[in-house]
C-alpha positions in Angstrom: 66.5 -8.9 48.0 67.6 -7.3 44.8 65.5 -4.5 43.6 64.2 -5.0 40.1 64.8 -2.3 37.4 61.7 -0.4 36.5 60.4 -0.5 32.9 61.0 3.3 32.5 64.7 2.8 33.3 64.7 -0.1 30.9 63.3 2.0 28.1 66.0 4.6 28.8 68.5 1.9 28.8 67.1 0.8 25.5 67.8 4.3 24.1 71.4 4.3 25.3 72.9 2.9 21.9 70.9 5.5 20.0 72.0 8.3 22.2 75.6 7.2 21.9 75.2 7.2 18.1 73.5 10.6 18.1 76.1 12.2 20.4 79.1 10.8 18.4 77.8 11.1 14.8 76.7 14.7 15.4 80.2 16.1 15.6 81.2 13.9 12.7 82.3 10.7 14.6 80.0 8.5 12.7 81.8 5.2 12.8 82.7 5.4 16.5 79.0 6.3 17.0 78.0 3.1 15.0 80.4 0.9 16.9 79.5 2.2 20.2 75.7 1.6 19.4 76.4 -1.8 18.0 78.3 -2.9 21.1 75.5 -1.6 23.3 72.9 -3.4 21.2 74.8 -6.6 21.4 75.0 -6.3 25.1 71.4 -5.6 25.5 70.2 -8.4 23.2 72.5 -11.0 24.8 71.2 -10.1 28.2 67.6 -10.3 26.9 68.1 -13.6 25.2 69.9 -15.1 28.3 66.9 -13.9 30.7 64.4 -15.1 28.1 62.8 -11.7 27.7 63.6 -10.4 24.3 62.4 -6.9 23.4 61.5 -5.6 19.9 63.2 -2.2 20.3 66.4 -4.0 21.2 66.2 -6.3 18.2 65.5 -3.2 16.0 68.5 -1.4 17.5 70.8 -4.4 16.7 69.5 -4.8 13.3 69.7 -1.1 12.3 73.3 -0.7 13.5 74.5 -3.9 12.1 73.1 -2.8 8.5 74.8 0.6 9.2 78.1 -1.1 10.0 77.9 -3.4 6.9 76.9 -0.6 4.6 79.4 2.0 5.9 82.5 0.0 6.9 82.3 -3.0 4.7 80.4 -1.9 1.6 81.8 1.7 1.8 78.4 3.0 1.1 77.7 6.7 2.0 73.9 6.2 2.2 73.9 5.8 6.1 76.3 8.6 6.6 74.4 11.0 4.3 70.8 10.0 5.4 71.7 8.4 8.8 69.6 10.8 10.8 66.5 10.2 8.6 67.1 6.3 8.6 67.6 6.2 12.4 64.3 7.9 13.2 62.7 6.0 10.2 63.6 2.8 11.8 62.3 3.8 15.1 59.1 5.3 13.7 58.4 2.0 11.8 59.0 0.1 14.9 56.5 2.2 16.9 53.9 2.5 14.3 54.2 -1.1 13.4 53.8 -2.3 17.0 50.6 -0.2 17.4 49.2 -1.6 14.1 50.0 -5.2 15.3 48.2 -4.2 18.5 51.3 -4.9 20.6 52.8 -1.5 21.5 56.5 -1.7 22.0 56.3 -0.2 25.5 53.8 -2.8 26.4 56.7 -5.4 26.4 58.6 -3.2 29.0 55.5 -2.5 31.2 54.9 -6.2 31.5 58.0 -6.5 33.4 56.7 -4.2 36.1 53.3 -5.7 36.5 52.0 -9.1 37.5 50.7 -11.3 34.6 47.2 -10.7 35.8 47.3 -7.1 34.4 48.6 -7.9 31.0 45.5 -8.5 29.1 43.4 -5.8 30.9 42.2 -3.2 28.4 43.3 -0.4 30.6 46.8 -1.8 30.8 47.0 -2.1 27.0 45.4 1.5 26.5 47.9 3.1 28.8 50.9 1.6 26.6 49.1 2.3 23.5 49.0 6.0 24.4 52.8 6.0 25.5 53.8 4.1 22.3 51.8 6.7 20.2 53.7 9.5 21.8 57.0 7.8 20.9 55.8 7.2 17.4 55.1 10.9 17.0 58.5 12.0 18.6 60.1 9.5 16.2 58.2 10.8 13.2 59.2 14.4 14.2 62.8 13.1 14.3 62.4 12.1 10.6 61.0 15.6 9.8 63.9 17.4 11.7 66.5 15.4 9.9 64.9 15.9 6.4 65.0 19.7 7.2 68.8 19.3 8.2 69.5 17.9 4.8 68.0 21.2 3.2 69.9 23.3 5.8 73.1 21.8 6.5 74.3 24.8 8.2 71.7 24.0 11.2 72.6 20.3 11.0 73.8 19.9 14.6 70.7 21.8 16.0 68.2 20.1 13.6 69.6 16.6 13.6 71.1 16.3 17.0 70.0 18.9 19.6 66.2 19.1 18.9 65.6 15.3 18.4 67.6 14.5 21.5 65.5 17.2 23.3 62.3 15.4 22.3 63.4 12.4 24.2 63.0 14.3 27.5 59.2 14.8 27.3 58.9 11.2 26.0 60.8 9.8 29.0 58.9 12.1 31.5 55.7 11.1 29.9 56.6 7.4 30.2 57.3 7.9 33.9 54.3 10.0 34.9 51.6 9.0 32.6 51.2 5.4 33.8 50.9 6.8 37.4 48.1 9.2 36.5 46.1 7.9 33.7 44.9 4.4 35.1 43.8 6.1 38.3 42.0 8.8 36.4 40.3 6.2 34.1 39.3 4.1 37.0 37.8 7.1 38.7 35.8 8.0 35.7 34.6 4.3 35.6 33.6 4.4 39.3 31.7 7.5 38.7 29.8 5.8 35.8 29.0 2.9 37.8 27.8 4.9 40.6 26.1 7.7 38.6 25.8 6.4 35.0 23.5 9.5 34.2 25.5 12.0 36.2 22.9 13.2 38.7 23.3 12.9 42.5 20.8 11.6 44.8 18.7 14.4 46.4 19.7 15.9 49.6 17.0 15.0 52.0 15.7 17.6 54.6 16.7 17.4 58.3 13.1 15.9 59.3 10.8 13.6 57.5 7.9 15.0 55.6 4.9 15.6 57.9 2.1 15.6 55.3 0.4 12.1 55.1 0.9 12.0 51.3 4.5 13.0 51.3 7.4 10.7 51.9 11.2 10.5 51.5 11.1 7.6 49.3 8.3 5.6 47.5 8.9 2.0 46.3 6.6 0.6 43.5 6.4 -3.1 44.0 6.8 -5.2 46.9 9.1 -7.9 45.3 12.3 -8.8 47.1 14.3 -6.0 45.4 11.7 -3.4 46.4 11.5 -4.7 49.9 15.2 -4.7 50.4 15.7 -1.1 49.3 12.6 0.0 51.6 13.9 -1.9 54.5 17.4 -0.6 54.3 16.2 3.0 53.6 13.5 2.8 56.4 16.3 1.6 58.9 18.5 4.6 57.9 15.7 7.0 58.9 13.8 7.7 55.7 10.0 7.9 55.7 8.9 5.2 53.3 6.0 4.1 51.3 5.8 0.7 49.5 2.8 0.3 47.1 2.0 -3.2 45.6 -0.7 -4.1 43.2 -1.1 -7.7 44.6 -2.8 -8.8 47.9 0.7 -9.9 49.4 4.3 -8.8 49.5 7.2 -10.7 48.1 6.6 -11.4 44.4 7.8 -14.8 43.7 9.0 -15.0 47.3 5.7 -15.7 48.9 3.3 -18.7 49.7 -0.4 -19.6 49.1 -2.5 -22.2 50.8 -4.9 -24.8 49.5 -7.5 -27.4 51.1 -8.5 -25.3 54.1 -5.1 -23.9 54.5 -3.6 -27.2 55.2 -1.1 -27.3 52.3 1.4 -24.4 51.8 2.9 -23.9 48.3 5.7 -21.4 47.2 4.8 -18.9 44.5 8.2 -19.4 42.8 11.1 -19.5 45.2 12.2 -22.9 46.3 15.9 -22.3 47.3 17.8 -19.3 48.1 21.6 -18.6 47.6 23.4 -15.8 49.1 23.1 -17.2 52.6 26.7 -18.3 53.1 28.9 -16.4 55.7 29.5 -13.5 53.2 26.4 -13.8 51.1 24.4 -10.6 50.3 21.2 -12.1 51.8 23.0 -13.0 55.0 24.5 -9.5 55.1 21.0 -8.0 54.6 19.6 -9.9 57.5 22.4 -9.0 59.7 22.3 -5.3 58.7 18.6 -5.1 59.5 19.0 -7.0 62.8 16.6 -9.7 61.7 19.0 -12.7 61.3 17.6 -14.4 64.4 14.2 -14.0 63.4 14.5 -16.4 60.6 15.6 -20.1 60.3 16.7 -21.9 57.2 17.1 -25.5 56.1 19.6 -26.5 53.4 17.8 -28.0 50.3 19.5 -31.1 48.8 19.6 -31.5 45.0 19.4 -34.4 42.7 20.0 -34.4 38.9 18.6 -37.1 36.7 19.6 -36.1 33.2 19.1 -38.9 30.8 21.2 -42.0 32.0 23.1 -39.7 34.3 22.0 -39.7 38.0 23.7 -37.6 40.4 22.6 -36.8 44.2 24.6 -33.7 45.0 26.4 -33.8 48.2 26.5 -30.9 50.4 30.3 -30.9 50.4 31.8 -29.3 47.1 34.9 -31.6 47.3 32.6 -34.6 47.7 30.7 -33.4 44.6 34.0 -33.2 42.6 34.6 -36.7 43.7 31.2 -37.9 42.6 31.8 -36.2 39.2 35.1 -37.7 39.0 33.6 -41.1 39.3 31.1 -40.5 36.7 33.7 -38.9 34.3 37.0 -40.6 35.2 38.9 -39.2 32.1 38.0 -35.8 33.4 39.0 -36.4 36.9 42.1 -34.0 37.1 40.3 -31.2 35.3 37.1 -31.5 37.5 39.4 -30.9 40.5 41.1 -27.9 38.9 37.6 -26.5 37.7 36.1 -26.6 41.2 39.2 -25.1 42.8 39.2 -22.4 40.3 35.5 -21.7 40.6 35.8 -21.8 44.3 38.2 -19.0 44.3 36.3 -17.1 41.8 33.2 -17.5 44.1 35.1 -16.5 47.3 36.8 -13.5 45.8 33.4 -12.2 44.4 32.3 -11.8 48.0 35.5 -11.0 49.7 35.0 -7.2 50.0 31.2 -7.1 51.1 31.9 -5.0 54.0 33.9 -2.4 51.9 31.2 -2.4 49.1 28.1 -2.1 51.2 26.9 -5.5 51.1 26.9 -6.1 47.4 29.5 -8.0 45.4 30.9 -4.9 43.4 34.3 -3.8 42.5 35.9 -1.1 45.0 34.9 2.5 44.6 38.5 3.6 45.2 40.8 3.7 42.1 43.9 2.5 44.1 41.9 -0.5 45.3 40.7 -1.0 41.8 44.4 -1.1 40.5 45.1 -3.7 43.2 42.1 -5.7 42.2 43.9 -8.0 39.8 46.3 -8.9 42.6 43.7 -9.1 45.4 41.2 -10.9 43.3 43.3 -12.8 40.7 40.9 -15.6 39.8 37.9 -13.4 39.6 39.8 -10.8 37.4 41.0 -13.7 35.2 37.4 -14.7 34.3 35.3 -11.6 34.7 35.1 -10.8 31.0 34.6 -14.4 29.8 31.7 -16.5 29.2 30.8 -19.7 31.4 30.8 -21.7 28.2 34.3 -20.7 27.6 35.4 -21.6 31.0 33.8 -25.1 30.7 35.6 -25.5 27.2 38.9 -24.5 28.9 38.5 -27.4 31.4 36.5 -30.1 29.8 36.0 -32.0 26.5 33.0 -34.2 27.6 29.8 -32.8 26.5 27.7 -34.6 28.9 29.9 -33.2 31.9 29.5 -29.8 30.5 25.8 -30.2 30.2 25.6 -31.4 33.8 27.5 -28.5 35.0 24.9 -26.3 33.2 22.0 -27.7 35.2 21.5 -24.6 37.5 21.9 -22.2 34.5 18.0 -22.4 34.5 18.0 -20.4 37.8 19.0 -17.5 35.6 18.1 -17.8 31.9 17.1 -20.2 29.2 20.0 -19.1 27.2 23.0 -20.5 29.1 25.4 -19.6 26.2 25.1 -15.9 27.1 26.2 -16.3 30.7 29.4 -14.9 32.0 31.5 -16.5 34.7 30.6 -13.5 36.9 26.9 -14.3 36.4 27.4 -18.1 37.1 29.8 -17.8 40.2 26.9 -17.0 42.6 25.1 -20.0 41.5 27.9 -22.1 42.5 27.1 -20.9 45.9 24.5 -23.6 45.9 27.5 -26.1 45.9 29.9 -24.2 48.1 27.5 -22.7 50.7 24.2 -24.2 49.9 20.9 -23.4 48.8 18.3 -22.9 51.7 14.6 -22.8 52.3 13.0 -20.4 55.1 11.4 -22.3 57.8 7.6 -21.6 57.4 7.9 -21.1 53.7 9.6 -18.7 51.3 7.2 -16.0 52.2 8.8 -15.7 55.8 11.6 -13.9 54.2 9.7 -11.3 52.4 7.3 -10.8 55.5 10.4 -10.2 57.7 11.5 -7.5 55.4 7.9 -6.0 55.4 7.8 -6.0 59.2 11.1 -4.3 59.4 9.8 -1.5 57.1 6.8 -1.0 59.3 8.9 -1.3 62.5 10.9 1.8 61.2 7.7 3.7 60.6 7.3 2.8 56.9 3.9 2.2 55.3 2.8 -0.7 52.9 -0.2 -0.4 50.7 -1.5 -3.7 49.2 -4.1 -4.0 46.3 -3.0 -0.6 45.0 -1.9 -0.3 41.4 0.4 2.5 40.5 -0.7 3.9 37.0 1.8 6.8 36.7 5.2 8.0 37.9 5.0 11.8 38.1 7.7 13.5 36.3 8.5 17.4 35.9 11.6 18.9 34.2 13.1 15.4 34.0 12.9 14.6 37.8 10.5 12.1 39.4 8.5 13.5 42.2 5.7 11.2 43.0 3.1 8.6 41.8 -0.4 8.4 40.9 -2.7 5.3 41.8 -5.5 3.8 39.8 -8.0 5.5 42.2 -6.6 8.8 41.3 -4.8 9.5 44.6 -1.2 10.8 44.5 1.8 10.6 46.6 4.9 12.6 46.6 8.6 11.8 47.4 12.1 12.9 47.0 13.0 9.5 45.5 11.0 7.0 43.4 12.3 3.3 43.4 10.6 1.0 40.7 10.5 -2.7 41.4 8.3 -3.1 38.4 9.5 -4.7 35.1 11.7 -2.1 33.3 9.5 -2.0 30.1 6.4 -1.3 32.3 8.2 1.3 34.3 9.1 3.3 31.5 6.6 2.3 28.8 3.5 2.6 31.1 4.4 4.6 34.3 7.0 7.2 33.1 6.4 7.5 29.3 9.2 7.2 26.8 8.7 11.0 26.0 10.7 11.5 29.3 13.7 9.5 28.2 16.8 10.3 26.1 16.4 8.8 22.7 19.2 6.2 23.0 17.9 5.1 26.4 14.2 4.9 25.1 15.5 2.7 22.2 17.3 0.5 24.8 14.0 0.2 26.7 12.2 -0.8 23.6 14.7 -3.3 22.7 14.3 -5.1 26.0 12.6 -8.5 25.5 10.7 -10.5 28.1 12.7 -13.5 29.3 11.5 -17.1 29.6 8.3 -18.0 31.6 7.2 -21.1 33.4 4.3 -23.5 33.8 3.9 -24.9 37.3 1.8 -27.6 38.7 1.1 -27.6 42.5 0.3 -31.0 44.0 -0.6 -31.8 47.5 0.3 -35.5 47.9 -0.6 -38.3 50.5 2.8 -39.9 50.4 6.5 -39.0 50.4 7.9 -38.9 46.8 11.4 -40.7 46.7 13.2 -37.6 45.2 15.4 -34.9 46.7 13.8 -31.6 47.9 15.2 -30.1 44.6 15.2 -32.5 41.6 16.3 -31.7 38.0 14.7 -34.2 35.8 15.4 -34.3 31.9 14.8 -37.7 30.3 16.0 -38.3 26.8 13.9 -36.5 24.2 11.5 -35.1 26.6 11.1 -31.7 28.1 13.1 -30.8 31.4 11.3 -30.6 34.6 12.2 -29.1 37.9 10.5 -30.7 41.0 10.6 -29.0 44.5 9.5 -30.8 47.6 10.1 -28.2 50.4 8.0 -30.2 53.0 10.9 -32.7 53.1 12.9 -30.0 55.0 9.9 -28.0 56.5 7.3 -30.4 57.5 4.7 -27.6 58.6 3.8 -27.1 55.0 1.7 -30.3 54.9 -0.1 -32.6 57.4 1.9 -35.5 58.8 2.7 -38.1 56.1 1.8 -35.7 53.4 4.0 -33.4 51.2 3.6 -30.6 48.7 5.2 -31.0 45.4 5.8 -28.4 42.7 6.6 -29.6 39.1 7.8 -26.8 36.7 8.9 -26.5 33.1 10.3 -23.4 31.4 8.5 -21.9 28.4 10.1 -19.8 25.6 8.5 -16.5 25.1 7.2 -17.6 21.8 4.8 -20.0 23.7 4.4 -18.0 26.9 2.8 -15.1 24.9 0.0 -17.3 23.6 -1.4 -17.8 27.2 -4.3 -15.3 27.7 -6.7 -15.6 30.6 -9.6 -14.1 28.5 -9.4 -16.9 26.1 -12.5 -19.1 26.1 -10.3 -22.4 26.1 -7.9 -21.0 28.7 -9.0 -23.2 31.7 -9.3 -26.4 29.5 -5.8 -25.6 28.0 -4.5 -25.1 31.5 -5.8 -28.4 32.8 -4.5 -30.3 29.7 -1.1 -28.9 30.1 -1.1 -29.7 33.8 -2.1 -33.2 33.0 0.8 -33.5 30.4 3.3 -32.1 33.1 1.9 -34.7 35.5 2.3 -37.7 32.9 6.0 -36.5 32.4 6.5 -36.5 36.2 5.1 -40.0 36.4 8.2 -41.2 34.2 10.2 -40.4 37.3 7.5 -41.1 39.9 5.2 -43.9 38.7 1.6 -43.8 40.1 2.1 -40.0 41.1 -1.4 -39.2 40.1 -2.8 -41.7 42.5 -1.4 -39.7 45.5 -2.8 -36.4 44.6 -5.1 -34.9 47.1 -5.6 -31.6 45.4 -3.8 -29.7 42.7 -3.5 -26.2 41.1 -1.3 -24.9 38.2 0.2 -21.6 37.2 0.7 -20.4 33.5 2.6 -17.6 32.2 -0.6 -15.5 32.4 -0.7 -16.4 36.0 2.8 -15.1 36.5 1.9 -12.0 34.7 -1.2 -11.3 36.7 0.5 -11.4 40.1 3.9 -9.9 39.1 3.2 -7.6 36.3 5.9 -9.1 34.4 5.1 -8.9 30.5 4.1 -12.5 29.3 4.9 -14.0 32.6 8.8 -13.5 32.3 10.1 -14.9 35.4 13.5 -13.3 34.9 12.1 -9.9 34.0 12.9 -8.0 30.8 16.5 -8.0 29.3 18.6 -7.6 26.2 20.5 -10.9 26.3 21.5 -11.1 29.8 22.2 -7.4 30.0 20.3 -5.6 32.8 19.7 -1.8 33.3 21.7 0.1 36.0 19.8 1.1 39.1 20.2 4.9 38.3 18.0 6.1 35.4 17.9 9.0 33.1 15.0 10.3 35.0 16.5 12.1 38.0 15.6 10.6 41.4 14.1 7.4 39.7 15.8 4.1 40.5 15.3 0.5 39.2 15.5 -2.6 41.3 14.5 -6.2 40.6 15.0 -8.8 37.9 15.2 -6.0 35.1 17.9 -4.2 37.0 21.5 -5.2 37.6 22.6 -7.9 38.3 19.5 -9.9 37.3 17.1 -12.5 38.4 16.8 -14.7 41.4 16.3 -13.8 45.2 20.1 -13.1 45.8 20.4 -11.0 42.6 17.3 -8.9 43.4 18.4 -8.4 46.9 21.7 -7.2 45.6 19.8 -4.6 43.2 17.9 -3.3 46.3 21.0 -3.0 48.3 22.8 -1.1 45.5 19.9 1.3 45.1 19.6 1.9 48.7 23.4 2.8 49.0 23.2 5.1 46.0 20.2 6.8 47.7 21.7 7.1 51.2 24.6 5.3 52.5 24.2 5.9 56.2 21.6 7.0 58.6 20.3 10.3 57.6 18.2 11.2 60.8 
């Protein structure tokens, strides 16, 4: 196989006509220098045109020496002879500065020949070439200055106009060779450090033995949601003495159950299907890591979409789903296949390195692996900075198809236009690997994590409200409860909402001004109203149904008893009907209002009426019912205004490490966001930041 000439060599080759001209014209052989340069430029441009790879510098070279030849040999003008040195470097400087102004540095054209297309639009690739081109622009500008000085001191012309300008080429060529090898790796190393330690501090070095005092721990987790339980379980397994403190009477947050009618009917607090349980999914990784995978059974939840006049029963196989969509939208058949193929690759590449990244779908922590990332993860890299809507627009023109493919965005946000492809890719796990329901109820998953914590010597306190995170000299060192008792720890992990964590528990005075402003700018995300129905029949819908009739509010319906019969007596089912509420409405729900109960009942009646357009006669089959308002969500989770996706700025989430030393964030307000899979990832990342391996 023929070895390809490197871009650095090609840049040197591009300079050969100029070097020939400088070498010959310096001693006075101007026309031989022009002819040699012109021949070299013609050869280069002919080769470039034949290979379909023209270069700006070659074109400038040809244009300059063609003009030089015309003015000098044909028009007999002495301008190029007298001012040739100045004009040479002026042409090169204009080329370099102009290419920078046009945001297409001339070295970028050469560098592209060395690197696969996946790298070309990456900001680091461009930045590297901008810096190299900038150096050349400075060298060429210095060449102008030296030649202007040579006009003033003709006795030093050879040194000023030939020797020194040619000498300046050496550092330029050396820089062009070595800078691309060093700068990207150095930059990526800095980025990796910012990801791992955005505020610079290292986790504390834990002592050889766990603390002996009953009020002292290695780490304390505030809140027993899935993010907090994940972090606590991993750290307990790694030998840390753990304490989890939860204000509610149960663990799991939204991933929990409650019972009605003498405990015969089991409902879910909020989790009805779980992603991340594919072969390389984060939830699956967590269960394997903790050794509890065999303790839990999961059933796949089928889905059904009824959106206006569109009706789709989602197959369990993604290829079959693409075929179903192609039947509904025949004009988009080819694009549907291409879209699902592309998203499949994005999804698989997202989870490809789980073992190397500690169980979380994150970029590598090695600069060389990061440099290879566009090659090893080409589909993911192509879309990682782009929005999901942009991806849909790239493939489809049919608005109804794009709307249908946005159905599951409600699992993440009520503002789908803000979602990136990276954020949506895990949601496609419901199509590629499935969404699952734990046998016995969603609370079985959180209970398994709680039991793991306790099995490794950790403690869990329920019905205990944390009122303060103790901070001294910018370092978190403990917590205070509502009853006044305090506990100390080397590390504090907050699974509470970010605004509550900093505004109520830490105090904004302990934060840098910029971060405090960021916290204050966080807004509660959308909330929910849910109606829980015990039914004496089997409703003819899928276990998960998305229903949005024309000109009506959208509903989500979950019937987990279709896959887990133990949730209801034989022949009966439990149905949850939900609708999202914007914060403007969610904030108006207050349990202390005198009309709260009446308003709650009336809203539940309306939701049931809406559901009856899909399930006629539904109310005739209701054995008992309950409902949850945004105020209910706020009461049990502590999320402001019942924000089911935590607090965020758009879809931006805060990193796990905070500016308060030894304080970490997990849960829906932390990266990567909301949903069981996402908060599990947040807990995995925090645990890995604190302690990668067993410490004791």
